[in-house]
DRENFI-845922 format. One record per residue (C-alpha): residue number from 1; residue in three letters; x, y, z. Coordinates in steps of 0.2 Angstrom, whole numbers, padded with zeros to 4 digits. Layout:
<drenzas>
[NUM; ALA; [X; Y; Z]]
...
</drenzas>
This chain:
<drenzas>
[1; MET; [0131; 0019; 0034]]
[2; ASP; [0128; 0002; 0043]]
[3; ALA; [0116; -0008; 0032]]
[4; ARG; [0114; -0022; 0045]]
[5; PHE; [0097; -0024; 0054]]
[6; THR; [0097; -0021; 0072]]
[7; ALA; [0092; -0035; 0084]]
[8; GLU; [0075; -0027; 0087]]
[9; GLN; [0072; -0026; 0068]]
[10; GLU; [0077; -0044; 0066]]
[11; GLU; [0065; -0049; 0080]]
[12; ILE; [0050; -0040; 0072]]
[13; ARG; [0053; -0050; 0056]]
[14; ARG; [0055; -0066; 0065]]
[15; THR; [0040; -0063; 0076]]
[16; VAL; [0028; -0059; 0061]]
[17; ARG; [0034; -0073; 0051]]
[18; GLU; [0032; -0086; 0064]]
[19; LEU; [0014; -0080; 0067]]
[20; LEU; [0009; -0080; 0049]]
[21; LEU; [0017; -0097; 0046]]
[22; LYS; [0004; -0103; 0059]]
[23; ARG; [-0011; -0093; 0055]]
[24; SER; [-0010; -0087; 0037]]
[25; GLY; [-0006; -0102; 0026]]
[26; PRO; [-0014; -0104; 0008]]
[27; GLU; [-0031; -0111; 0015]]
[28; ASP; [-0032; -0097; 0028]]
[29; VAL; [-0029; -0084; 0015]]
[30; ARG; [-0043; -0092; 0004]]
[31; GLY; [-0055; -0092; 0019]]
[32; ALA; [-0051; -0074; 0024]]
[33; VAL; [-0054; -0066; 0007]]
[34; ARG; [-0072; -0074; 0007]]
[35; THR; [-0077; -0065; 0023]]
[36; GLY; [-0087; -0048; 0022]]
[37; GLU; [-0072; -0038; 0028]]
[38; GLY; [-0060; -0047; 0016]]
[39; TYR; [-0047; -0052; 0029]]
[40; ASP; [-0046; -0062; 0045]]
[41; THR; [-0052; -0050; 0059]]
[42; ALA; [-0045; -0062; 0073]]
[43; LEU; [-0028; -0062; 0065]]
[44; TRP; [-0029; -0043; 0063]]
[45; THR; [-0032; -0041; 0081]]
[46; THR; [-0017; -0051; 0085]]
[47; LEU; [-0006; -0042; 0073]]
[48; ALA; [-0012; -0025; 0080]]
[49; GLU; [-0014; -0028; 0098]]
[50; GLN; [-0001; -0040; 0102]]
[51; LEU; [0012; -0036; 0089]]
[52; GLY; [0008; -0017; 0087]]
[53; LEU; [0010; -0017; 0068]]
[54; PRO; [-0002; -0002; 0065]]
[55; GLY; [0008; 0009; 0077]]
[56; LEU; [0026; 0004; 0073]]
[57; ALA; [0030; 0020; 0064]]
[58; LEU; [0018; 0032; 0075]]
[59; PRO; [0026; 0042; 0089]]
[60; GLU; [0024; 0035; 0107]]
[61; GLU; [0014; 0050; 0113]]
[62; TYR; [0000; 0044; 0102]]
[63; GLY; [0001; 0026; 0108]]
[64; GLY; [0013; 0020; 0094]]
[65; VAL; [0030; 0011; 0095]]
[66; GLY; [0040; 0025; 0089]]
[67; CYS; [0050; 0016; 0076]]
[68; SER; [0054; 0021; 0058]]
[69; VAL; [0047; 0016; 0041]]
[70; THR; [0061; 0002; 0040]]
[71; GLU; [0052; -0008; 0054]]
[72; LEU; [0035; -0006; 0046]]
[73; ALA; [0043; -0011; 0029]]
[74; LEU; [0050; -0027; 0037]]
[75; ALA; [0033; -0031; 0044]]
[76; CYS; [0025; -0028; 0026]]
[77; GLU; [0038; -0039; 0018]]
[78; GLU; [0032; -0054; 0029]]
[79; LEU; [0014; -0050; 0025]]
[80; GLY; [0018; -0050; 0007]]
[81; ARG; [0026; -0067; 0008]]
[82; GLY; [0010; -0076; 0010]]
[83; LEU; [-0001; -0062; 0002]]
[84; THR; [-0010; -0060; 0019]]
[85; PRO; [-0025; -0049; 0018]]
[86; SER; [-0026; -0036; 0031]]
[87; PRO; [-0030; -0017; 0033]]
[88; LEU; [-0012; -0013; 0037]]
[89; ALA; [-0008; -0004; 0021]]
[90; ALA; [-0024; 0007; 0021]]
[91; THR; [-0023; 0011; 0039]]
[92; ALA; [-0004; 0012; 0044]]
[93; LEU; [0004; 0017; 0027]]
[94; LEU; [-0009; 0029; 0020]]
[95; ALA; [-0022; 0035; 0033]]
[96; ALA; [-0012; 0037; 0050]]
[97; PRO; [0002; 0046; 0042]]
[98; LEU; [-0010; 0059; 0034]]
[99; VAL; [-0018; 0061; 0051]]
[100; LEU; [-0001; 0064; 0059]]
[101; ALA; [0004; 0076; 0045]]
[102; LEU; [-0012; 0086; 0043]]
[103; GLY; [-0022; 0084; 0059]]
[104; ALA; [-0026; 0096; 0072]]
[105; ASP; [-0020; 0092; 0089]]
[106; ARG; [-0037; 0087; 0095]]
[107; GLN; [-0039; 0075; 0080]]
[108; ARG; [-0022; 0067; 0083]]
[109; ASP; [-0026; 0064; 0101]]
[110; ARG; [-0043; 0057; 0097]]
[111; LEU; [-0038; 0046; 0082]]
[112; LEU; [-0020; 0041; 0082]]
[113; PRO; [-0021; 0030; 0098]]
[114; LEU; [-0036; 0021; 0090]]
[115; LEU; [-0027; 0018; 0074]]
[116; ALA; [-0011; 0013; 0083]]
[117; THR; [-0019; -0001; 0092]]
[118; GLY; [-0030; -0007; 0077]]
[119; ARG; [-0046; -0004; 0086]]
[120; LEU; [-0050; 0008; 0072]]
[121; THR; [-0046; 0005; 0054]]
[122; ALA; [-0045; 0019; 0041]]
[123; ALA; [-0044; 0021; 0022]]
[124; LEU; [-0039; 0034; 0010]]
[125; ALA; [-0052; 0038; -0003]]
[126; VAL; [-0046; 0046; -0019]]
[127; PRO; [-0057; 0050; -0034]]
[128; GLY; [-0056; 0039; -0050]]
[129; ALA; [-0040; 0029; -0053]]
[130; ALA; [-0029; 0044; -0046]]
[131; LEU; [-0021; 0036; -0031]]
[132; ALA; [-0004; 0035; -0038]]
[133; THR; [-0006; 0053; -0044]]
[134; ALA; [-0012; 0059; -0028]]
[135; LEU; [0003; 0052; -0019]]
[136; ALA; [0014; 0060; -0032]]
[137; LEU; [0021; 0043; -0037]]
[138; THR; [0018; 0045; -0056]]
[139; GLY; [0017; 0063; -0058]]
[140; ASP; [0014; 0080; -0050]]
[141; ASN; [0000; 0080; -0038]]
[142; ARG; [-0005; 0098; -0038]]
[143; GLY; [-0017; 0096; -0053]]
[144; ALA; [-0035; 0092; -0055]]
[145; TRP; [-0035; 0074; -0050]]
[146; ALA; [-0049; 0077; -0036]]
[147; GLY; [-0061; 0086; -0048]]
[148; GLY; [-0053; 0102; -0053]]
[149; GLY; [-0069; 0112; -0050]]
[150; ARG; [-0079; 0102; -0063]]
[151; ALA; [-0091; 0088; -0063]]
[152; GLY; [-0084; 0072; -0056]]
[153; GLY; [-0073; 0067; -0042]]
[154; VAL; [-0079; 0072; -0024]]
[155; GLN; [-0085; 0090; -0021]]
[156; ALA; [-0086; 0098; -0004]]
[157; ARG; [-0096; 0113; 0002]]
[158; ARG; [-0097; 0122; 0019]]
[159; SER; [-0113; 0119; 0029]]
[160; GLY; [-0114; 0129; 0045]]
[161; ASP; [-0099; 0125; 0055]]
[162; GLY; [-0096; 0109; 0046]]
[163; TRP; [-0094; 0102; 0028]]
[164; ARG; [-0104; 0091; 0016]]
[165; LEU; [-0097; 0079; 0003]]
[166; TYR; [-0105; 0074; -0013]]
[167; GLY; [-0098; 0061; -0026]]
[168; GLU; [-0091; 0044; -0028]]
[169; VAL; [-0075; 0034; -0027]]
[170; THR; [-0074; 0018; -0035]]
[171; GLN; [-0058; 0010; -0030]]
[172; VAL; [-0054; 0012; -0011]]
[173; LEU; [-0042; 0000; -0002]]
[174; ASP; [-0053; -0008; 0012]]
[175; GLY; [-0065; 0006; 0009]]
[176; HIS; [-0080; -0005; 0012]]
[177; SER; [-0075; -0010; 0029]]
[178; ALA; [-0064; 0004; 0037]]
[179; GLY; [-0071; 0013; 0052]]
[180; LEU; [-0064; 0030; 0046]]
[181; LEU; [-0063; 0037; 0028]]
[182; LEU; [-0051; 0050; 0024]]
[183; VAL; [-0059; 0058; 0008]]
[184; ALA; [-0049; 0069; -0004]]
[185; ALA; [-0062; 0082; -0010]]
[186; HIS; [-0062; 0097; -0021]]
[187; THR; [-0068; 0113; -0014]]
[188; GLY; [-0067; 0132; -0018]]
[189; GLY; [-0074; 0132; -0035]]
[190; PHE; [-0064; 0140; -0049]]
[191; ALA; [-0060; 0155; -0038]]
[192; ARG; [-0050; 0146; -0025]]
[193; SER; [-0049; 0128; -0032]]
[194; ARG; [-0040; 0116; -0021]]
[195; THR; [-0040; 0099; -0014]]
[196; LEU; [-0043; 0095; 0005]]
[197; ILE; [-0044; 0080; 0016]]
[198; TYR; [-0060; 0076; 0026]]
[199; LEU; [-0064; 0064; 0039]]
[200; VAL; [-0080; 0053; 0037]]
[201; ARG; [-0085; 0041; 0050]]
[202; ALA; [-0092; 0024; 0045]]
[203; GLU; [-0109; 0028; 0052]]
[204; ALA; [-0111; 0045; 0044]]
[205; ALA; [-0128; 0048; 0035]]
[206; GLY; [-0128; 0047; 0017]]
[207; LEU; [-0113; 0036; 0016]]
[208; VAL; [-0115; 0020; 0005]]
[209; ARG; [-0101; 0007; 0004]]
[210; VAL; [-0101; -0009; -0007]]
[211; ARG; [-0086; -0021; -0009]]
[212; GLN; [-0081; -0022; -0027]]
[213; THR; [-0075; -0037; -0036]]
[214; ALA; [-0057; -0036; -0037]]
[215; LEU; [-0043; -0044; -0048]]
[216; ASP; [-0033; -0048; -0032]]
[217; GLU; [-0045; -0054; -0019]]
[218; THR; [-0031; -0052; -0006]]
[219; ARG; [-0032; -0033; -0008]]
[220; PRO; [-0050; -0030; -0006]]
[221; VAL; [-0057; -0013; -0012]]
[222; GLY; [-0074; -0005; -0010]]
[223; ARG; [-0085; 0008; -0019]]
[224; VAL; [-0089; 0023; -0008]]
[225; GLN; [-0104; 0035; -0012]]
[226; LEU; [-0106; 0051; -0003]]
[227; ARG; [-0124; 0059; -0004]]
[228; ASP; [-0124; 0075; 0006]]
[229; THR; [-0113; 0066; 0019]]
[230; PRO; [-0107; 0076; 0034]]
[231; ALA; [-0088; 0077; 0036]]
[232; GLU; [-0075; 0085; 0047]]
[233; LEU; [-0060; 0094; 0039]]
[234; LEU; [-0043; 0086; 0043]]
[235; GLY; [-0033; 0100; 0050]]
[236; GLU; [-0036; 0117; 0058]]
[237; ASP; [-0041; 0127; 0043]]
[238; ASP; [-0042; 0125; 0024]]
[239; GLU; [-0025; 0132; 0020]]
[240; ALA; [-0015; 0116; 0023]]
[241; ASP; [-0003; 0111; 0009]]
[242; VAL; [-0012; 0094; 0006]]
[243; PRO; [-0002; 0090; -0010]]
[244; ALA; [0015; 0091; 0000]]
[245; ALA; [0008; 0080; 0014]]
[246; LEU; [0002; 0067; 0001]]
[247; ALA; [0018; 0067; -0007]]
[248; GLY; [0027; 0063; 0009]]
[249; VAL; [0015; 0050; 0014]]
[250; GLY; [0016; 0042; -0004]]
[251; ASP; [0035; 0041; -0003]]
[252; ALA; [0035; 0031; 0013]]
[253; ALA; [0020; 0021; 0008]]
[254; ALA; [0029; 0016; -0008]]
[255; ALA; [0044; 0010; 0001]]
[256; ALA; [0034; -0001; 0012]]
[257; LEU; [0024; -0008; -0002]]
[258; ALA; [0040; -0011; -0012]]
[259; ALA; [0045; -0022; 0003]]
[260; GLU; [0028; -0031; 0003]]
[261; ALA; [0030; -0034; -0016]]
[262; VAL; [0048; -0041; -0013]]
[263; GLY; [0041; -0052; 0000]]
[264; ALA; [0028; -0059; -0012]]
[265; ALA; [0042; -0061; -0026]]
[266; GLY; [0054; -0070; -0014]]
[267; ARG; [0040; -0082; -0009]]
[268; ALA; [0035; -0085; -0027]]
[269; LEU; [0053; -0089; -0031]]
[270; GLU; [0055; -0101; -0016]]
[271; ARG; [0040; -0111; -0021]]
[272; THR; [0046; -0112; -0039]]
[273; VAL; [0064; -0118; -0034]]
[274; ALA; [0056; -0131; -0023]]
[275; HIS; [0045; -0137; -0037]]
[276; VAL; [0058; -0138; -0050]]
[277; GLY; [0069; -0149; -0038]]
[278; GLN; [0055; -0161; -0037]]
[279; ARG; [0047; -0161; -0055]]
[280; GLU; [0056; -0174; -0066]]
[281; GLN; [0058; -0174; -0085]]
[282; PHE; [0068; -0186; -0095]]
[283; GLY; [0072; -0195; -0078]]
[284; ARG; [0079; -0180; -0069]]
[285; PRO; [0073; -0165; -0060]]
[286; ILE; [0070; -0150; -0072]]
[287; GLY; [0079; -0139; -0060]]
[288; SER; [0095; -0148; -0065]]
[289; PHE; [0094; -0141; -0083]]
[290; GLN; [0105; -0127; -0087]]
[291; ALA; [0092; -0117; -0095]]
[292; VAL; [0080; -0118; -0080]]
[293; LYS; [0095; -0113; -0068]]
[294; HIS; [0099; -0098; -0079]]
[295; ARG; [0081; -0092; -0079]]
[296; LEU; [0079; -0094; -0060]]
[297; ALA; [0095; -0086; -0057]]
[298; ASP; [0089; -0070; -0067]]
[299; VAL; [0074; -0070; -0056]]
[300; TYR; [0084; -0071; -0040]]
[301; VAL; [0095; -0057; -0045]]
[302; GLY; [0080; -0046; -0049]]
[303; VAL; [0072; -0050; -0032]]
[304; GLN; [0088; -0047; -0022]]
[305; ALA; [0090; -0030; -0031]]
[306; ALA; [0072; -0025; -0028]]
[307; ARG; [0075; -0030; -0009]]
[308; SER; [0090; -0019; -0008]]
[309; ALA; [0081; -0005; -0016]]
[310; ALA; [0066; -0007; -0005]]
[311; TYR; [0077; -0007; 0011]]
[312; TYR; [0086; 0009; 0005]]
[313; ALA; [0070; 0018; 0001]]
[314; ALA; [0063; 0014; 0019]]
[315; TRP; [0079; 0019; 0027]]
[316; SER; [0080; 0035; 0017]]
[317; ALA; [0062; 0040; 0021]]
[318; GLY; [0065; 0039; 0039]]
[319; VAL; [0082; 0047; 0039]]
[320; ARG; [0087; 0057; 0024]]
[321; GLY; [0070; 0062; 0017]]
[322; GLU; [0074; 0057; 0000]]
[323; ARG; [0060; 0053; -0012]]
[324; VAL; [0065; 0036; -0019]]
[325; GLY; [0050; 0026; -0014]]
[326; GLY; [0042; 0026; -0031]]
[327; GLN; [0058; 0020; -0039]]
[328; ALA; [0060; 0006; -0027]]
[329; LEU; [0041; 0001; -0029]]
[330; ALA; [0044; 0001; -0048]]
[331; GLN; [0058; -0011; -0046]]
[332; ALA; [0049; -0022; -0034]]
[333; LEU; [0033; -0023; -0045]]
[334; GLU; [0044; -0029; -0059]]
[335; ALA; [0053; -0042; -0049]]
[336; LEU; [0036; -0048; -0043]]
[337; ARG; [0029; -0049; -0060]]
[338; THR; [0044; -0059; -0067]]
[339; ALA; [0044; -0071; -0052]]
[340; ALA; [0026; -0074; -0053]]
[341; ALA; [0026; -0077; -0072]]
[342; GLU; [0041; -0088; -0071]]
[343; GLY; [0033; -0098; -0057]]
[344; VAL; [0017; -0101; -0067]]
[345; GLN; [0028; -0107; -0082]]
[346; PHE; [0039; -0119; -0072]]
[347; HIS; [0024; -0126; -0063]]
[348; GLY; [0017; -0131; -0080]]
[349; GLY; [-0001; -0135; -0081]]
[350; LEU; [-0002; -0136; -0062]]
[351; GLY; [0002; -0117; -0061]]
[352; PHE; [-0013; -0113; -0072]]
[353; THR; [-0026; -0121; -0060]]
[354; TRP; [-0037; -0112; -0048]]
[355; GLU; [-0033; -0123; -0034]]
[356; HIS; [-0014; -0119; -0034]]
[357; GLU; [-0007; -0103; -0027]]
[358; ALA; [0003; -0097; -0042]]
[359; HIS; [-0011; -0087; -0049]]
[360; LEU; [-0013; -0077; -0033]]
[361; TYR; [0005; -0070; -0036]]
[362; VAL; [0001; -0065; -0054]]
[363; LYS; [-0015; -0056; -0048]]
[364; ARG; [-0006; -0047; -0035]]
[365; ALA; [0008; -0041; -0047]]
[366; THR; [-0005; -0035; -0060]]
[367; ALA; [-0017; -0027; -0047]]
[368; GLU; [-0003; -0017; -0039]]
[369; ALA; [0004; -0011; -0055]]
[370; LEU; [-0014; -0005; -0060]]
[371; LEU; [-0017; 0003; -0043]]
[372; LEU; [0000; 0011; -0040]]
[373; GLY; [0009; 0012; -0057]]
[374; PRO; [0011; 0007; -0071]]
[375; VAL; [0030; 0003; -0068]]
[376; HIS; [0036; 0014; -0083]]
[377; ARG; [0027; 0029; -0075]]
[378; LEU; [0034; 0026; -0058]]
[379; ARG; [0051; 0026; -0066]]
[380; GLY; [0047; 0041; -0076]]
[381; ARG; [0043; 0051; -0061]]
[382; ALA; [0058; 0045; -0052]]
[383; ALA; [0069; 0051; -0066]]
[384; GLU; [0060; 0068; -0065]]
[385; LEU; [0063; 0070; -0047]]
[386; ALA; [0081; 0065; -0049]]
[387; GLY; [0084; 0079; -0062]]
[388; ILE; [0088; 0066; -0076]]
[389; PHE; [0077; 0075; -0088]]
[390; GLY; [0084; 0092; -0084]]
[391; GLY; [0074; 0108; -0082]]
[392; ASP; [0073; 0122; -0069]]
[393; ASP; [0057; 0117; -0060]]
[394; GLU; [0061; 0116; -0041]]
[395; GLU; [0048; 0103; -0038]]
[396; VAL; [0055; 0092; -0051]]
[397; ARG; [0072; 0093; -0043]]
[398; GLY; [0064; 0087; -0027]]
</drenzas>
């Protein structure tokens, strides 16, 4: 195994970083989150049309670049450094891979070229707070997380040649602004209870979307209400193995999101190291104190270990097919939480102010753990998949 990045991969990292240094500084981020979409649409156009980020991991036949999850993870790491808000995670990590995995040929031909160029953004709507479960990151995703035939969640029923959806999803990444929604809905009643994925266009009748107040404004979420809303089944028929597709998408997405969290953790550490080199106490920089050096050294080790885990998970998802994304995500989220917390502490009173950026990293760490974790459940699931807890279940052995 050659762990070195190729010249092309290094070029992707360099190009994205240079662009974001120019157009996604702290004030740019603050301005972007106040827009209706929650991100800078002009910057997104540049990232999508000029750099091709949404299509990095999509096949060339659908207008993508044909790269692997590794290239996408490197781009996500750079976006994470400055907490740049964008629909990349919702569109390229969750929605587009599902269309590729489950979509009929006509659906792939129609949607993937638009998603690859960023002209169409998409979001995955999963009922309740079950996104991590649906993606098989914190547990088995063959349960009743989409409604289970009972009240709640999103329900689907046939209507002529199409489908109608009913229900509400409260926390959808970019759900308020995406041009296409992939909605996980329960159908079949008790006799053939199952979860399927449906396509809902932004202009569909009976669709009501509202942006929600979020802990992390750089990760905008929306509430989606479906009131007898017409929808199109994703795929040729209703016999697709949706849980397996979601698990595959979830592992690759977790690897890329781990890289994004590592980028944020690394940047938080860089800012802290720079600050302790300038802040003086007792006539000398506090960074010269041994206790401070030890604490920051621990943070550095955690960030580097998480970075290695994220890179391996991304490479593994593209080459070996192992499901280690959740484990990498757990390590990255813990590294981000530690780096953000220590950053606030070492910035002193300045770190607690609204005007400083330190609190943004704390919010990202907390919000990501709530959305995709918590960390101990991510690790518990990884242990199950690795067979650490024993048992004869084939799915647990991965």
